[in-house]
Residue frames relative to the residue before (quaternion, step in Angstrom):
aa qw qx qy qz dx dy dz
X 1.0000 0.0000 0.0000 0.0000 0.00 0.00 0.00
X 0.1796 -0.7671 0.6047 0.1164 3.48 -1.09 0.74
X 0.4767 -0.6563 0.4974 0.3075 3.67 -0.91 0.80
X 0.5194 -0.6362 0.4967 0.2808 3.49 -1.21 0.88
X 0.3235 -0.7581 0.5322 0.1930 3.50 -0.86 0.78
X 0.1963 -0.7954 0.5526 0.1531 3.60 -0.55 0.94
X 0.4259 -0.7160 0.5000 0.2366 3.58 -0.73 1.18
X 0.4965 -0.6079 0.5505 0.2844 3.50 -1.28 0.73
X 0.5075 -0.6282 0.5152 0.2870 3.50 -1.14 0.84
X 0.3491 -0.7476 0.5127 0.2375 3.54 -0.91 0.82
X 0.7375 0.2340 -0.2275 0.5912 3.67 1.20 -0.07
X 0.3389 -0.7271 0.5659 0.1903 3.56 -1.23 0.45
X 0.3825 -0.7166 0.5200 0.2642 3.64 -0.54 0.91
X 0.6784 -0.4919 0.3829 0.3889 3.57 -1.40 0.69
X 0.6634 0.5032 -0.3397 0.4373 3.69 0.86 -1.00
X 0.6744 0.4675 -0.3063 0.4825 3.68 0.85 -0.89
X 0.6132 0.5164 -0.3552 0.4809 3.63 1.02 -0.58
X 0.6519 0.4887 -0.3486 0.4634 3.65 0.84 -0.77
X 0.6504 0.5385 -0.3091 0.4376 3.53 0.88 -0.99
X 0.6234 0.5446 -0.2933 0.4783 3.63 1.13 -0.91
X 0.6388 0.5372 -0.3187 0.4492 3.52 0.96 -0.96
X 0.6609 0.5024 -0.3029 0.4680 3.51 0.92 -0.98
X 0.6595 0.4938 -0.3457 0.4491 3.61 0.89 -0.72
X 0.6652 0.4545 -0.3217 0.4974 3.62 0.86 -0.80
X 0.6111 0.5327 -0.3934 0.4335 3.63 0.90 -0.55
X 0.6401 0.4957 -0.2969 0.5064 3.54 1.00 -0.90
X 0.5954 0.5428 -0.3811 0.4535 3.70 0.91 -0.58
X 0.6376 0.5229 -0.2789 0.4922 3.56 0.90 -0.97
X 0.6958 0.4267 -0.2816 0.5045 3.75 0.77 -0.94
X 0.6471 0.5460 -0.3596 0.3923 3.66 0.82 -0.68
X 0.5502 0.6696 -0.3415 0.3638 3.48 1.34 -0.65
X 0.5745 0.6297 -0.3445 0.3934 3.40 1.25 -0.85
X 0.6429 0.5428 -0.3480 0.4135 3.51 0.90 -0.82
X 0.7348 0.3441 -0.2548 0.5261 3.63 0.96 -0.55
X 0.7739 0.1918 -0.1382 0.5875 3.65 1.16 -0.29
X 0.1057 -0.8382 0.5304 0.0707 3.63 0.31 1.16
X 0.4787 0.6865 -0.4184 0.3528 3.54 1.15 -0.29
X 0.5917 0.5976 -0.3705 0.3944 3.53 1.17 -0.59
X 0.6610 0.5012 -0.3138 0.4620 3.58 1.21 -0.28
X 0.3789 0.7559 -0.4661 0.2602 3.52 1.20 0.00
X 0.6891 0.5023 -0.2541 0.4564 3.51 0.81 -1.06
X 0.7081 0.4056 -0.2194 0.5348 3.62 1.23 -0.66
X 0.7843 0.3388 -0.1744 0.4896 3.65 1.06 -0.25
X 0.7263 0.3995 -0.2355 0.5073 3.71 0.58 -1.13
X 0.6872 0.5393 -0.2932 0.3885 3.53 0.74 -1.24
X 0.7299 0.4532 -0.2608 0.4403 3.50 0.73 -1.06
X 0.5962 0.5450 -0.3561 0.4699 3.62 1.12 -0.74
X 0.6804 0.4667 -0.3200 0.4656 3.64 0.95 -0.93
X 0.5983 0.5337 -0.3828 0.4591 3.70 0.91 -0.60
X 0.7022 0.4890 -0.2948 0.4253 3.57 0.73 -1.09
X 0.6981 0.4481 -0.3091 0.4651 3.59 0.88 -0.89
X 0.6799 0.4935 -0.3281 0.4318 3.64 0.83 -0.77
X 0.6727 0.4748 -0.3182 0.4699 3.61 0.85 -0.84
X 0.6866 0.5157 -0.3033 0.4131 3.52 0.88 -0.82
X 0.7736 0.3687 -0.1537 0.4919 3.50 0.74 -1.20
X 0.7007 0.4417 -0.2823 0.4840 3.69 1.05 -0.55
X 0.8399 0.1906 -0.1085 0.4964 3.56 0.71 -0.99
X 0.4638 0.7197 -0.4260 0.2924 3.66 1.26 -0.18
X 0.6826 0.4803 -0.3133 0.4531 3.64 0.88 -0.87
X 0.6711 0.5233 -0.2903 0.4375 3.54 1.07 -0.90
X 0.7261 0.4498 -0.2318 0.4655 3.59 1.00 -0.86
X 0.8234 0.1777 -0.0737 0.5338 3.67 0.80 -1.04
X 0.6328 -0.5371 0.3895 0.3992 3.71 1.06 0.08
X 0.7961 -0.0210 0.0230 0.6044 3.61 0.99 -0.75
X 0.5493 -0.5912 0.4537 0.3780 3.57 -1.17 0.39
X 0.6211 0.5508 -0.3844 0.4037 3.59 0.87 -0.53
X 0.6685 0.4745 -0.3043 0.4852 3.58 0.90 -0.91
X 0.6988 0.4515 -0.3180 0.4545 3.55 0.85 -0.72
X 0.5591 0.5778 -0.3888 0.4500 3.60 1.11 -0.39
X 0.6734 0.4818 -0.3090 0.4679 3.52 0.89 -0.95
X 0.6652 0.4993 -0.3108 0.4600 3.64 1.04 -0.59
X 0.7779 0.4235 -0.1546 0.4378 3.42 0.76 -1.39
X 0.5599 0.6191 -0.4364 0.3357 3.69 0.83 -0.56
X 0.6815 0.4477 -0.3498 0.4613 3.71 0.75 -0.76
X 0.6116 0.5496 -0.3526 0.4467 3.54 0.99 -0.57
X 0.6786 0.5052 -0.2936 0.4450 3.49 0.89 -0.89
X 0.5675 0.5474 -0.3636 0.4961 3.51 1.19 -0.68
X 0.7047 0.4385 -0.3221 0.4553 3.63 0.56 -0.97
X 0.6730 0.4822 -0.3402 0.4458 3.67 0.78 -0.75
X 0.6636 0.4679 -0.3357 0.4775 3.61 0.98 -0.62
X 0.6049 0.5602 -0.3468 0.4472 3.63 1.06 -0.60
X 0.6831 0.4831 -0.2637 0.4801 3.62 0.93 -0.85
X 0.6568 0.4714 -0.2987 0.5071 3.47 0.98 -0.77
X 0.6241 0.5340 -0.3322 0.4637 3.63 1.04 -0.61
X 0.5466 0.6003 -0.3896 0.4348 3.63 1.08 -0.40
X 0.5749 0.5774 -0.3977 0.4219 3.69 1.07 -0.60
X 0.5782 0.6129 -0.3660 0.3950 3.59 0.97 -0.50
X 0.6011 0.5619 -0.3497 0.4480 3.58 1.16 -0.54
X 0.6991 0.4296 -0.2873 0.4941 3.49 0.86 -0.93
X 0.6182 0.5626 -0.3428 0.4288 3.63 1.05 -0.81
X 0.6706 0.5158 -0.2842 0.4511 3.55 0.93 -1.01
X 0.6584 0.5220 -0.2943 0.4556 3.56 0.97 -0.91
X 0.6888 0.4714 -0.2798 0.4744 3.50 0.86 -0.95
X 0.6181 0.5091 -0.3484 0.4872 3.60 1.10 -0.61
X 0.6581 0.4868 -0.3490 0.4561 3.64 0.83 -0.69
X 0.6267 0.5200 -0.3586 0.4564 3.60 1.04 -0.67
X 0.6505 0.5227 -0.3027 0.4604 3.57 1.01 -1.03
X 0.7499 0.3896 -0.2426 0.4766 3.63 0.84 -0.76
X 0.5771 -0.6537 0.3540 0.3382 3.76 1.24 0.26
X 0.3340 0.7667 -0.4878 0.2501 3.54 1.37 0.23
X 0.7123 0.4643 -0.2797 0.4460 3.59 0.89 -0.81
X 0.5387 0.5741 -0.4094 0.4612 3.56 1.36 -0.20
X 0.6400 0.5143 -0.3106 0.4789 3.58 1.07 -0.77
X 0.6730 0.5187 -0.2923 0.4389 3.52 0.94 -1.08
X 0.6080 0.5967 -0.3236 0.4118 3.55 1.03 -0.68
X 0.6522 0.5294 -0.2704 0.4705 3.55 1.25 -0.66
X 0.6510 0.5300 -0.2833 0.4637 3.46 1.32 -0.26
X 0.4593 -0.7045 0.4485 0.3026 3.63 -0.97 0.60
X 0.3556 0.7181 -0.5229 0.2906 3.52 0.57 1.24
X 0.6688 -0.5066 0.3749 0.3944 3.52 -1.39 0.21
X 0.5311 -0.6516 0.4251 0.3356 3.67 -0.73 0.70
X 0.6709 0.4819 -0.2989 0.4779 3.53 1.19 -0.70
X 0.5385 0.6708 -0.4373 0.2624 3.56 0.97 -0.58
X 0.6784 0.4511 -0.3654 0.4503 3.77 0.69 -0.68
X 0.6260 0.4975 -0.3770 0.4674 3.65 1.01 -0.41
X 0.6795 0.4609 -0.3024 0.4842 3.62 0.79 -0.86
X 0.6601 0.4924 -0.3390 0.4548 3.62 0.90 -0.75
X 0.6235 0.4964 -0.3662 0.4803 3.71 0.97 -0.48
X 0.6568 0.4897 -0.3360 0.4647 3.64 0.80 -0.87
X 0.6395 0.5558 -0.3035 0.4360 3.56 0.88 -0.82
X 0.7060 0.4923 -0.2451 0.4462 3.37 0.84 -0.97
X 0.6316 0.4918 -0.3080 0.5142 3.56 1.25 -0.76
X 0.6213 0.5385 -0.3804 0.4234 3.61 1.00 -0.50
X 0.6030 0.5635 -0.3380 0.4523 3.50 1.22 -0.65
X 0.6095 0.5315 -0.2858 0.5141 3.56 1.18 -0.99
X 0.6777 0.4978 -0.3143 0.4406 3.61 0.91 -0.76
X 0.5721 0.5648 -0.3251 0.4980 3.55 1.18 -0.66
X 0.6572 0.5292 -0.2880 0.4528 3.51 0.88 -1.09
X 0.7007 0.4881 -0.2877 0.4335 3.58 0.91 -1.03
X 0.6316 0.5279 -0.3367 0.4571 3.55 1.06 -0.69
X 0.6367 0.5305 -0.2980 0.4736 3.51 0.97 -0.90
X 0.6519 0.5250 -0.3183 0.4450 3.58 1.02 -0.90
X 0.6617 0.5458 -0.2592 0.4439 3.49 1.03 -0.96
X 0.6660 0.4676 -0.2824 0.5079 3.52 1.03 -0.94
X 0.6594 0.5113 -0.3280 0.4430 3.60 0.92 -0.57
X 0.6826 0.4439 -0.2945 0.5003 3.49 0.94 -0.81
X 0.6093 0.5427 -0.3448 0.4640 3.60 1.12 -0.62
X 0.6348 0.5114 -0.3293 0.4765 3.56 1.05 -0.66
X 0.6239 0.5204 -0.3424 0.4719 3.66 1.10 -0.68
X 0.7026 0.4507 -0.2560 0.4875 3.59 1.05 -0.88
X 0.7083 -0.5109 0.2723 0.4038 3.63 1.16 -0.03
X 0.4729 0.6520 -0.4591 0.3747 3.54 1.27 0.10
X 0.0749 -0.7758 0.6258 0.0304 3.56 -1.01 0.83
X 0.4579 -0.6736 0.5203 0.2567 3.47 -1.12 0.94
X 0.2204 -0.8225 0.5137 0.1048 3.65 -0.64 1.04
X 0.6157 0.5446 -0.3301 0.4641 3.57 1.24 0.22
X 0.5759 -0.5534 0.4374 0.4132 3.49 -0.51 -1.23
X 0.6943 -0.4243 0.3123 0.4903 3.69 -1.14 -0.01
X 0.6322 0.5484 -0.3452 0.4246 3.61 0.96 -0.70
X 0.6303 0.5393 -0.3084 0.4656 3.46 1.16 -0.69
X 0.6545 0.4840 -0.3384 0.4721 3.53 0.95 -0.79
X 0.6706 0.5147 -0.3075 0.4368 3.47 0.92 -0.84
X 0.6255 0.4910 -0.3279 0.5100 3.59 1.16 -0.65
X 0.6263 0.4803 -0.4060 0.4606 3.64 0.86 -0.52
X 0.6197 0.5368 -0.3771 0.4309 3.62 0.86 -0.70
X 0.6812 0.5123 -0.2972 0.4304 3.54 0.89 -1.07
X 0.6567 0.5016 -0.3129 0.4682 3.60 0.93 -0.87
X 0.6599 0.4658 -0.3462 0.4772 3.62 0.85 -0.76
X 0.6554 0.5258 -0.3413 0.4214 3.69 0.78 -0.63
X 0.6289 0.5159 -0.3066 0.4944 3.47 1.09 -1.05
X 0.6914 0.4804 -0.2864 0.4573 3.65 0.84 -0.83
X 0.6741 0.4702 -0.3055 0.4807 3.55 1.01 -0.73
X 0.5950 0.5233 -0.3881 0.4707 3.62 1.07 -0.35
X 0.6152 0.5525 -0.3173 0.4643 3.56 1.05 -0.83
X 0.7582 0.3687 -0.2402 0.4812 3.64 0.69 -1.08
X 0.5255 0.6026 -0.4309 0.4185 3.66 1.24 -0.20
X 0.5445 0.5970 -0.3697 0.4588 3.69 1.24 -0.51
X 0.6407 0.5019 -0.3364 0.4738 3.57 0.96 -0.83
X 0.6843 0.4929 -0.3051 0.4424 3.54 0.94 -0.99
X 0.5918 0.5469 -0.3743 0.4589 3.60 1.11 -0.73
X 0.6585 0.5493 -0.3085 0.4117 3.61 0.80 -0.99
X 0.6931 0.4589 -0.2569 0.4929 3.49 1.03 -0.99
X 0.6263 0.5344 -0.3215 0.4677 3.58 1.05 -0.59
X 0.6817 0.4604 -0.2770 0.4966 3.57 1.05 -0.55
X 0.6656 0.5054 -0.3020 0.4586 3.59 1.15 -0.63
X 0.7325 0.4253 -0.2438 0.4724 3.65 0.87 -0.91
X 0.5106 -0.6731 0.4550 0.2816 3.66 -1.20 0.63
X 0.8113 0.2129 -0.0957 0.5360 3.68 0.96 -0.57
X 0.5986 -0.6073 0.3803 0.3582 3.67 -1.01 0.86
X 0.6089 0.5887 -0.3568 0.3943 3.52 1.01 -0.75
X 0.6317 0.5186 -0.3432 0.4627 3.69 1.05 -0.65
X 0.5671 0.5237 -0.4485 0.4506 3.69 1.02 -0.20
X 0.6408 0.5070 -0.3334 0.4703 3.64 0.93 -0.70
X 0.6277 0.5212 -0.3603 0.4523 3.57 0.98 -0.74
X 0.5910 0.5484 -0.3581 0.4710 3.59 1.07 -0.76
X 0.6927 0.5240 -0.2836 0.4064 3.58 0.94 -0.94
X 0.6547 0.4731 -0.3017 0.5065 3.55 1.23 -0.62
X 0.6827 0.4960 -0.2845 0.4549 3.53 1.06 -0.76
X 0.8059 0.2932 -0.1361 0.4961 3.64 0.90 -0.62
X 0.7091 0.4796 -0.2683 0.4419 3.61 0.82 -0.93
X 0.6210 0.5903 -0.3176 0.4061 3.43 1.07 -0.79
X 0.6793 0.4738 -0.2736 0.4891 3.56 0.86 -1.04
X 0.6688 0.5165 -0.3396 0.4130 3.57 0.93 -0.91
X 0.7074 0.4675 -0.2828 0.4484 3.52 0.86 -1.01
X 0.7114 0.4907 -0.2602 0.4305 3.55 0.84 -0.97
X 0.6941 0.3832 -0.2370 0.5614 3.61 1.15 -0.63
X 0.5134 0.5474 -0.4416 0.4917 3.47 0.67 1.30
X 0.5128 -0.6275 0.4497 0.3756 3.55 -1.27 -0.15
X 0.2393 0.7994 -0.5083 0.2128 3.56 1.16 0.75
X 0.7990 0.3073 -0.1290 0.5004 3.51 1.16 -0.86
X 0.7984 0.1209 -0.0138 0.5897 3.41 1.23 -0.81
X 0.5021 -0.6424 0.4020 0.4166 3.66 -0.85 0.46
X 0.5556 -0.6504 0.4059 0.3217 3.52 -1.04 0.74
X 0.5516 0.6003 -0.3957 0.4229 3.75 1.09 -0.29
X 0.6398 0.5113 -0.3365 0.4647 3.61 1.13 -0.32
X 0.6444 0.5235 -0.3441 0.4385 3.67 1.18 -0.20
X 0.6985 -0.4582 0.3683 0.4080 3.60 -1.26 0.22
X 0.6699 -0.5709 0.3411 0.3300 3.50 -1.03 0.84
X 0.6989 0.5242 -0.2246 0.4315 3.32 1.10 -1.25
X 0.6586 0.4856 -0.2842 0.4996 3.55 1.36 -0.61
X 0.6223 0.5913 -0.3828 0.3413 3.62 0.94 -0.60
X 0.5090 0.6544 -0.4010 0.3896 3.56 1.30 -0.43
X 0.7032 0.4700 -0.2367 0.4780 3.44 0.95 -1.23
X 0.6218 0.5731 -0.3274 0.4217 3.64 1.06 -0.98
X 0.7155 0.4981 -0.2758 0.4047 3.46 0.80 -1.06
X 0.7282 0.3456 -0.2262 0.5469 3.68 1.17 -0.36
X 0.4358 0.6893 -0.4628 0.3475 3.60 1.19 0.17
X 0.4662 -0.6919 0.4547 0.3117 3.58 -0.61 1.04
X 0.6028 0.5299 -0.4035 0.4393 3.71 0.89 -0.49
X 0.6336 0.5301 -0.3292 0.4573 3.62 1.01 -0.70
X 0.6421 0.5101 -0.2998 0.4875 3.57 0.95 -0.96
X 0.6635 0.5030 -0.3153 0.4553 3.67 0.81 -0.86
X 0.6480 0.5318 -0.3051 0.4519 3.44 0.94 -1.11
X 0.6581 0.5227 -0.3073 0.4464 3.60 0.87 -1.01
X 0.6535 0.5358 -0.3027 0.4406 3.55 1.09 -0.86
X 0.6559 0.5135 -0.2872 0.4729 3.51 1.03 -0.93
X 0.6503 0.5188 -0.3195 0.4537 3.56 1.04 -0.83
X 0.6073 0.5704 -0.3104 0.4577 3.46 1.12 -0.84
X 0.7514 0.4042 -0.2199 0.4729 3.46 0.84 -1.00
X 0.7359 0.4064 -0.2697 0.4696 3.68 1.02 -0.42
X 0.7681 0.3121 -0.1497 0.5387 3.52 0.99 -0.98
X 0.6004 -0.4660 0.3854 0.5233 3.57 0.14 -1.37
X 0.5637 0.5940 -0.4953 0.2900 3.53 -1.48 -0.02
X 0.7811 -0.3120 0.2472 0.4810 3.47 -1.48 -0.16
X 0.1373 -0.7765 0.6133 0.0444 3.55 -1.22 0.79
X 0.6873 0.4957 -0.3519 0.3975 3.65 0.62 -0.85
X 0.7341 0.4543 -0.2807 0.4193 3.59 0.67 -1.03
X 0.6740 0.4693 -0.2967 0.4873 3.65 0.95 -0.70
X 0.6486 0.5045 -0.3170 0.4736 3.58 1.05 -0.70
X 0.6211 0.5082 -0.3206 0.5032 3.53 1.06 -0.77
X 0.6901 0.4585 -0.3106 0.4660 3.65 0.74 -0.84
X 0.5905 0.5653 -0.3394 0.4654 3.65 1.03 -0.65
X 0.6738 0.4894 -0.2477 0.4952 3.58 0.90 -1.06
X 0.6280 0.4985 -0.3293 0.4987 3.69 0.97 -0.85
X 0.6613 0.5260 -0.2992 0.4433 3.57 0.78 -0.90
X 0.6766 0.4303 -0.3045 0.5142 3.60 0.99 -0.81
X 0.6050 0.5360 -0.3922 0.4392 3.64 0.84 -0.57
X 0.6998 0.4893 -0.3052 0.4217 3.53 0.80 -1.10
X 0.6417 0.5223 -0.3141 0.4657 3.58 1.05 -0.89
X 0.6820 0.4660 -0.3276 0.4586 3.66 0.90 -0.72
X 0.6045 0.5406 -0.3608 0.4606 3.67 1.09 -0.59
X 0.6888 0.4674 -0.2779 0.4794 3.49 0.86 -0.92
X 0.8525 0.2977 -0.1028 0.4173 3.61 0.32 -1.28
X 0.5953 0.5480 -0.4198 0.4112 3.68 1.02 -0.29
X 0.6464 0.4912 -0.3693 0.4522 3.74 0.84 -0.43
X 0.6573 0.4853 -0.3262 0.4755 3.47 1.03 -0.89
X 0.6616 0.5217 -0.3227 0.4312 3.59 0.89 -0.86
X 0.6404 0.5333 -0.3011 0.4635 3.58 1.06 -0.84
X 0.6448 0.5158 -0.2954 0.4806 3.59 1.04 -0.89
X 0.6813 0.4811 -0.3175 0.4511 3.52 0.89 -0.92
X 0.6017 0.5837 -0.3036 0.4529 3.55 1.15 -0.86
X 0.6665 0.5052 -0.2976 0.4605 3.58 0.99 -0.86
X 0.6581 0.4882 -0.3350 0.4651 3.59 1.02 -0.83
X 0.6789 0.5197 -0.3000 0.4231 3.59 0.94 -0.90
X 0.7875 0.3080 -0.1494 0.5124 3.62 1.13 -0.76
């Protein structure tokens, strides 16, 4: 007697694709157990930024480290979230270089599952990083001035914006030949965007010709939204602006990233 051969499905249902994305996301997260250094960008780096900016620059900028911590912590959280999105493109490019996608192509899974799984895993890491910074900030003296709803709203805005910027990282990761070039992009583009904003210092301390860019910089708008949700101040306008920036970035870069991803895989 011969066993009946079950033909492989030629198409994968959305439900199966979602399940496969979750499995691949879990694969990425489980790797941290065997390679804890993957959390450096989401743990050690943000802690260093928070400690250095607060205790080295805080007194000079705000007069006291406590006042500066209240102002700067939301901005540092935003800056760290945006830099964290580089890991999405870095991880995808590394998987391509190591032949991981060659093995995945031989499996009956949705072609978009590896991409969705990677982004989802990195959003979990982003949430961990935000919680870590808020916890350390509380130890240093930072106090939430709003409510639990405000904290949850800040998390939601940060994750939405992070997903949007992750598509830029995916596009870069698919276009460059080596993972290191993704980081070069980060230093060349992300640094100017984040530092020429009000994430670390008030915009009214900058030259007038620079304030025009700072006021429309998406990092400034997201930082204002997070400050409003965590500390105090306007909420509706900056949150709306942050979400509009996120939507615009996704509309432009998501199709380009998916197209580049399909070409590479």
